[in-house]
C-alpha positions as a Markdown table, in Angstrom:
| # | Residue | x | y | z |
|---|---|---|---|---|
| 1 | Met | 4.1 | 18.2 | 1.9 |
| 2 | Trp | 2.6 | 17.9 | -1.5 |
| 3 | Arg | 5.4 | 16.0 | -3.1 |
| 4 | Ser | 4.0 | 12.6 | -2.7 |
| 5 | Pro | 1.5 | 11.5 | -5.5 |
| 6 | Arg | -0.3 | 9.4 | -2.9 |
| 7 | Thr | -0.8 | 12.5 | -0.6 |
| 8 | Val | -2.2 | 14.5 | -3.5 |
| 9 | Leu | -4.6 | 11.7 | -4.5 |
| 10 | Leu | -5.7 | 11.3 | -0.9 |
| 11 | Val | -6.4 | 15.0 | -0.6 |
| 12 | Cys | -8.3 | 15.0 | -3.9 |
| 13 | Phe | -10.5 | 12.1 | -2.8 |
| 14 | Leu | -11.2 | 13.6 | 0.6 |
| 15 | Leu | -12.3 | 16.9 | -1.1 |
| 16 | Leu | -14.4 | 15.1 | -3.6 |
| 17 | Tyr | -16.1 | 13.0 | -1.0 |
| 18 | Thr | -16.7 | 16.0 | 1.3 |
| 19 | Tyr | -18.2 | 18.3 | -1.3 |
| 20 | Cys | -19.9 | 15.6 | -3.4 |
| 21 | Pro | -21.6 | 13.3 | -1.0 |
| 22 | Ser | -23.7 | 11.8 | -3.8 |
| 23 | Phe | -20.7 | 9.8 | -5.0 |
| 24 | Ala | -21.1 | 6.0 | -4.8 |
| 25 | Asp | -19.0 | 3.9 | -2.5 |
| 26 | Val | -16.2 | 3.7 | -5.1 |
| 27 | Ile | -14.6 | 6.8 | -6.5 |
| 28 | Thr | -12.5 | 6.2 | -9.7 |
| 29 | Met | -10.0 | 8.6 | -11.2 |
| 30 | Asp | -8.2 | 8.7 | -14.5 |
| 31 | Thr | -5.0 | 10.5 | -13.5 |
| 32 | Asn | -3.2 | 10.2 | -16.8 |
| 33 | Ala | -6.3 | 11.2 | -18.9 |
| 34 | Asp | -6.2 | 8.1 | -21.1 |
| 35 | Gly | -9.9 | 7.4 | -20.7 |
| 36 | Lys | -9.4 | 4.5 | -18.3 |
| 37 | Pro | -9.6 | 4.6 | -14.5 |
| 38 | Asp | -6.2 | 4.0 | -12.8 |
| 39 | Ser | -7.2 | 4.8 | -9.2 |
| 40 | Trp | -10.1 | 3.4 | -7.1 |
| 41 | Thr | -11.0 | 4.7 | -3.7 |
| 42 | Tyr | -13.5 | 2.7 | -1.6 |
| 43 | Ile | -15.6 | 4.6 | 1.0 |
| 44 | Glu | -17.1 | 2.9 | 4.0 |
| 45 | Asn | -19.1 | 4.7 | 6.7 |
| 46 | Gly | -18.1 | 8.0 | 5.3 |
| 47 | Arg | -14.3 | 7.4 | 5.3 |
| 48 | Ile | -11.7 | 6.1 | 2.9 |
| 49 | Ala | -11.2 | 2.4 | 3.7 |
| 50 | Arg | -9.1 | 1.3 | 0.8 |
| 51 | Gln | -7.3 | 2.7 | -2.3 |
| 52 | Glu | -6.1 | 0.8 | -5.3 |
| 53 | Ile | -3.8 | 2.4 | -7.8 |
| 54 | Asp | -2.4 | 1.4 | -11.2 |
| 55 | Val | 0.9 | 3.3 | -10.9 |
| 56 | Asp | 2.3 | 2.4 | -14.3 |
| 57 | Phe | -1.0 | 2.6 | -16.2 |
| 58 | Asp | -0.8 | -1.0 | -17.6 |
| 59 | Gly | -4.3 | -2.0 | -16.4 |
| 60 | Arg | -3.1 | -3.9 | -13.3 |
| 61 | Ile | -3.2 | -2.6 | -9.7 |
| 62 | Asp | 0.3 | -2.0 | -8.4 |
| 63 | Ser | -0.5 | -0.4 | -5.0 |
| 64 | Val | -3.1 | -1.0 | -2.4 |
| 65 | Phe | -3.6 | 1.1 | 0.7 |
| 66 | Ile | -5.8 | -0.1 | 3.5 |
| 67 | Tyr | -6.8 | 2.5 | 6.1 |
| 68 | Glu | -7.8 | 2.5 | 9.8 |
| 69 | Ser | -11.0 | 4.2 | 10.9 |
| 70 | Ser | -8.8 | 7.0 | 12.1 |
| 71 | Gly | -7.7 | 7.6 | 8.5 |
| 72 | Gln | -4.1 | 6.4 | 9.0 |
| 73 | Val | -2.6 | 3.7 | 6.7 |
| 74 | Arg | -2.9 | 0.2 | 8.3 |
| 75 | Glu | -1.4 | -1.7 | 5.4 |
| 76 | Glu | 0.3 | -1.2 | 2.0 |
| 77 | Ile | 0.5 | -4.0 | -0.6 |
| 78 | Leu | 2.8 | -3.3 | -3.5 |
| 79 | Asp | 4.0 | -4.7 | -6.8 |
| 80 | Thr | 7.4 | -3.0 | -6.7 |
| 81 | Asn | 8.6 | -4.4 | -10.0 |
| 82 | Tyr | 5.3 | -4.0 | -11.9 |
| 83 | Asp | 5.1 | -7.7 | -13.0 |
| 84 | Gly | 1.5 | -8.1 | -11.9 |
| 85 | Lys | 2.3 | -9.9 | -8.7 |
| 86 | Met | 2.3 | -8.2 | -5.3 |
| 87 | Asp | 5.8 | -8.5 | -3.6 |
| 88 | Asn | 5.8 | -6.2 | -0.7 |
| 89 | Trp | 3.5 | -6.0 | 2.3 |
| 90 | Arg | 3.9 | -3.2 | 4.9 |
| 91 | Leu | 2.1 | -3.2 | 8.2 |
| 92 | Tyr | 1.6 | 0.0 | 10.2 |
| 93 | Glu | 0.5 | 0.7 | 13.8 |
| 94 | Asn | -0.7 | 4.2 | 14.7 |
| 95 | Gly | 0.6 | 5.4 | 11.3 |
| 96 | Glu | 4.1 | 4.1 | 11.8 |
| 97 | Leu | 5.7 | 1.2 | 9.8 |
| 98 | Val | 6.3 | -1.8 | 12.0 |
| 99 | Val | 6.9 | -4.7 | 9.6 |
| 100 | Asp | 8.0 | -4.6 | 6.0 |
| 101 | Ser | 7.6 | -8.1 | 4.4 |
| 102 | Val | 9.2 | -8.7 | 1.1 |
| 103 | Asp | 9.3 | -11.4 | -1.6 |
| 104 | Ser | 12.8 | -10.5 | -2.6 |
| 105 | Asn | 13.3 | -13.4 | -5.1 |
| 106 | Met | 9.9 | -13.0 | -6.7 |
| 107 | Asp | 8.8 | -16.6 | -6.1 |
| 108 | Gly | 5.5 | -15.7 | -4.6 |
| 109 | Met | 6.5 | -16.2 | -0.9 |
| 110 | Val | 7.8 | -13.7 | 1.6 |
| 111 | Asp | 11.4 | -14.3 | 2.4 |
| 112 | Leu | 12.5 | -11.1 | 4.1 |
| 113 | Trp | 10.9 | -9.4 | 7.2 |
| 114 | Ile | 12.2 | -6.0 | 8.3 |
| 115 | His | 11.0 | -5.0 | 11.8 |
| 116 | Val | 10.9 | -1.3 | 12.5 |
| 117 | Val | 10.5 | 0.6 | 15.8 |
| 118 | Lys | 10.0 | 4.4 | 15.7 |
| 119 | Gly | 11.4 | 4.6 | 12.2 |
| 120 | Lys | 14.5 | 2.6 | 12.9 |
| 121 | Ile | 15.3 | -0.9 | 11.7 |
| 122 | Met | 15.5 | -3.1 | 14.7 |
| 123 | Gln | 15.7 | -6.6 | 13.2 |
| 124 | Ile | 15.9 | -8.3 | 9.8 |
| 125 | Glu | 14.8 | -11.9 | 9.3 |
| 126 | Lys | 15.5 | -13.9 | 6.2 |
| 127 | Asp | 14.2 | -17.2 | 4.8 |
| 128 | Thr | 17.2 | -18.6 | 3.0 |
| 129 | Asn | 15.8 | -22.1 | 2.4 |
| 130 | Gly | 12.4 | -21.3 | 0.9 |
| 131 | Asp | 10.2 | -22.8 | 3.6 |
| 132 | Gly | 8.4 | -19.6 | 4.3 |
| 133 | Arg | 9.8 | -19.2 | 7.8 |
| 134 | Pro | 12.8 | -17.0 | 8.8 |
| 135 | Asp | 16.0 | -18.9 | 9.5 |
| 136 | Thr | 18.4 | -16.1 | 9.9 |
| 137 | Thr | 18.0 | -13.0 | 12.1 |
| 138 | Thr | 20.1 | -9.9 | 12.4 |
| 139 | Gly | 19.5 | -7.4 | 15.2 |
| 140 | Tyr | 20.4 | -3.7 | 15.2 |
């Protein structure tokens, strides 16, 4: 349960916000103790609305988590190769991944869409000609 760094950070933020209500709308953390913040949590209406994390401590945000009012993740935006450009967008419904969109060739455009139903890949779409629209589809 506590193996995910994201889970640990979320629990820390929830505890801080619950027991320290005087905190501003943004909570920052320095998780590697280098004197610079590497995690930002945005609070709206008493709940976590968004988290931004500099995973590799290079000063650039690598992971963004956007939450529903229920507290479940609605969207993840990731820089999976840490080049400073986001390349993976994951959409969730009721806490379950439904679409994983990827810029697999790192040209700044999504070219791979993975559709998931109840944790299983149902369809993969690819843009093979670079026009931003899927032109091949594989069903499972």
